[in-house]
VEXKOL-56799 format. One line per 3 residues: number of its first residue (from 0); their letters; for each residue x, y, z of N, C-alpha, C. Coordinates in pm, whole numbers, plus 50000, padded with zeros to 5 digits. Example, Ala and Ser with C-alpha at 12.3 -4.5 7.8 and 13.67 -1.06 7.14 Angstrom:
! residues 2
0	AS	51319 49431 50780 51230 49550 50780 51320 49670 50780; 51285 49775 50708 51367 49894 50714 51290 50003 50787
***
This chain:
! residues 115
0	QVQ	63297 78851 88276 63233 78718 88268 63251 78722 88135; 63265 78620 88131 63353 78588 87987 63242 78437 87978; 63230 78414 87845 63141 78259 87765 63199 78300 87672
3	LVE	63218 78124 87669 63342 78055 87569 63258 77972 87510; 63258 77896 87339 63187 77846 87296 63270 77755 87141; 63214 77653 87203 63393 77578 87083 63303 77516 86995
6	SGG	63388 77512 86900 63257 77444 86752 63363 77399 86632; 63314 77290 86579 63461 77241 86486 63478 77085 86506; 63441 77034 86605 63518 76908 86651 63403 76804 86535
9	GLV	63436 76747 86522 63358 76586 86445 63462 76476 86386; 63443 76384 86347 63513 76276 86279 63574 76309 86201; 63675 76284 86169 63779 76268 86031 63884 76116 86021
12	QAG	63884 76164 85898 64069 76029 85895 64180 76021 85933; 64280 76006 86024 64409 76010 85992 64473 76083 85819; 64525 76210 85898 64647 76260 85808 64521 76352 85773
15	GSL	64407 76372 85800 64230 76480 85777 64308 76642 85878; 64271 76748 85820 64245 76846 85927 64101 76924 85926; 64080 76969 86039 63989 77054 86101 64015 77133 86174
18	RLS	63904 77261 86128 64004 77380 86186 63784 77400 86301; 63886 77417 86445 63812 77474 86572 63771 77626 86592; 63685 77655 86607 63694 77797 86667 63558 77772 86802
21	CAA	63667 77934 86837 63611 77933 86963 63543 78076 86973; 63468 78115 87012 63359 78293 86996 63361 78292 87178; 63407 78391 87179 63352 78406 87312 63275 78578 87311
24	SGS	63216 78556 87465 63091 78680 87452 63104 78760 87593; 63140 78946 87528 63177 78932 87720 63269 79081 87692; 63334 79124 87773 63407 79267 87720 63564 79201 87757
27	GFS	63644 79304 87707 63807 79286 87705 63867 79169 87624; 63817 79129 87538 63848 78985 87483 64025 78966 87425; 64066 79119 87387 64183 79116 87360 64255 79113 87516
30	SYA	64284 79146 87533 64367 79155 87702 64317 79008 87809; 64257 78910 87698 64275 78734 87761 64436 78672 87693; 64481 78608 87803 64527 78523 87728 64436 78377 87656
33	MGW	64460 78383 87532 64358 78242 87449 64450 78118 87447; 64395 78002 87516 64449 77878 87432 64349 77734 87429; 64416 77625 87405 64328 77540 87318 64348 77451 87404
36	YRQ	64333 77303 87506 64419 77219 87572 64269 77085 87519; 64337 76967 87561 64294 76872 87512 64239 76766 87661; 64190 76728 87643 64125 76621 87735 64133 76431 87625
39	APG	64180 76333 87659 64148 76190 87649 64067 76169 87792; 64002 76068 87753 64024 75977 87854 64133 75908 87884; 64066 75928 88002 64152 75891 88152 64300 75923 88151
42	KQR	64357 76050 88053 64396 76129 88121 64424 76257 88129; 64478 76319 88150 64427 76468 88241 64447 76579 88144; 64421 76693 88130 64366 76813 88074 64489 76809 87966
45	ELV	64572 76859 87907 64683 76907 87867 64637 77011 87765; 64712 77103 87779 64795 77253 87679 64797 77246 87523; 64797 77276 87461 64775 77220 87280 64823 77338 87222
48	AQF	64829 77433 87294 64829 77588 87191 64751 77693 87276; 64887 77790 87250 64771 77946 87329 64860 78045 87267; 64799 78176 87311 64929 78295 87307 64864 78331 87504
51	TRG	64981 78367 87483 65021 78433 87592 64922 78610 87599; 65010 78641 87709 64891 78793 87726 64960 78928 87602; 65104 78896 87626 65192 78984 87523 65239 78888 87330
54	GST	65134 78788 87379 65124 78743 87237 65168 78682 87170; 65240 78618 87197 65347 78507 87184 65251 78425 87187; 65268 78244 87124 65224 78119 87044 65306 78033 87183
57	NYA	65254 77931 87243 65367 77772 87230 65254 77684 87200; 65326 77568 87129 65295 77545 87142 65257 77322 87233; 65216 77211 87237 65286 77133 87276 65365 77053 87187
60	DSA	65529 76995 87255 65485 76957 87173 65431 76864 87026; 65358 76765 87092 65316 76673 87004 65235 76789 86883; 65209 76897 86909 65114 76988 86846 65219 77097 86736
63	KGR	65317 77041 86823 65398 77172 86716 65464 77128 86607; 65423 77228 86419 65430 77152 86309 65308 77132 86236; 65192 77058 86340 65093 77046 86277 64923 77094 86274
66	FTI	65007 77249 86420 64823 77262 86437 64895 77430 86492; 64807 77534 86463 64802 77716 86402 64710 77730 86546; 64784 77800 86582 64584 77896 86660 64669 78019 86625
69	SRD	64507 78048 86625 64533 78224 86544 64411 78265 86607; 64389 78481 86588 64269 78434 86707 64188 78613 86657; 64128 78645 86605 64046 78748 86510 63971 78861 86671
72	NAK	64074 78908 86719 63967 78978 86781 63933 79061 86734; 63837 79128 86657 63764 79219 86585 63683 79072 86597; 63619 78984 86622 63558 78861 86573 63482 78818 86745
75	NTV	63638 78869 86830 63644 78733 86946 63596 78636 86972; 63679 78627 86839 63685 78447 86914 63874 78381 86777; 63902 78266 86883 64037 78192 86878 64004 78107 86722
78	YLQ	64113 78044 86737 64033 77925 86575 64227 77824 86661; 64189 77670 86596 64258 77582 86637 64283 77542 86444; 64411 77579 86391 64406 77518 86290 64499 77379 86253
81	MNS	64425 77247 86269 64453 77116 86356 64429 77020 86122; 64633 77003 86138 64670 76934 86013 64707 76774 86010; 64702 76700 86005 64752 76572 85945 64764 76550 86103
84	LKP	64675 76479 86142 64578 76453 86268 64580 76307 86210; 64653 76270 86363 64640 76129 86431 64514 76023 86523; 64533 75932 86473 64420 75943 86605 64468 75942 86784
87	EDT	64609 75948 86822 64608 76023 86914 64511 76145 86984; 64538 76220 86872 64501 76329 86911 64352 76356 86889; 64273 76238 86903 64133 76247 86987 64126 76260 87133
90	AVY	63998 76367 87097 63994 76422 87259 63886 76494 87208; 63867 76539 87401 63797 76751 87343 63920 76760 87451; 63842 76908 87295 63933 77048 87328 63912 77133 87366
93	YCN	63923 77180 87455 63865 77287 87583 63910 77445 87538; 63856 77530 87425 63860 77703 87485 63892 77737 87589; 63999 77820 87566 64042 77892 87753 64065 78004 87727
96	AWR	64060 78098 87861 64087 78231 87888 64053 78233 87971; 64190 78329 88001 64290 78376 88134 64334 78488 88098; 64256 78584 88279 64340 78656 88255 64346 78737 88403
99	FPT	64502 78679 88481 64479 78769 88627 64342 78785 88767; 64258 78765 88789 64285 78630 88876 64128 78540 88810; 64112 78564 88727 63998 78490 88610 64058 78420 88532
102	NYW	63990 78281 88454 63973 78195 88440 63865 78112 88365; 63831 78086 88238 63755 78033 88183 63729 77892 88126; 63634 77799 88027 63702 77710 88020 63485 77723 87890
105	GQG	63512 77689 87782 63428 77634 87751 63373 77488 87768; 63221 77450 87739 63256 77211 87739 63273 77221 87623; 63392 77239 87561 63423 77156 87497 63371 77166 87326
108	TQV	63409 77072 87236 63446 76992 87170 63540 76870 87147; 63442 76755 87087 63457 76667 86993 63568 76614 86944; 63672 76590 86916 63742 76570 86807 63817 76405 86777
111	TVS	63735 76359 86711 63742 76144 86720 63842 76121 86540; 63944 76114 86568 64070 76049 86455 64054 75897 86427; 63986 75862 86291 63983 75704 86320 64150 75673 86259
114	S	64145 75580 86206 64268 75512 86152 64243 75442 86087
***
């Protein structure tokens, strides 16, 4: 069992930055593929950035060049550094941990970018 707790969301002006954190409890953190997803009102949840189990990273086109995912296995934490934020980045951001056949989600943290 893995529990995920996100933090770091908030209200920021366009062009600003935020760093989201996701702290994981439970064992085997380093063996999980970790990722960040987001869901805006009226839209489906979408991938923002992820580590695969092989350690490579994937980014949504909208995140490339602005967002950076990182992880600290010693702290059981994954981060999402978000720079040059835009109003369209406004959403609830969710942390995800996946290792077949399990899939865990955090409760989400709200990010609001004002224009």
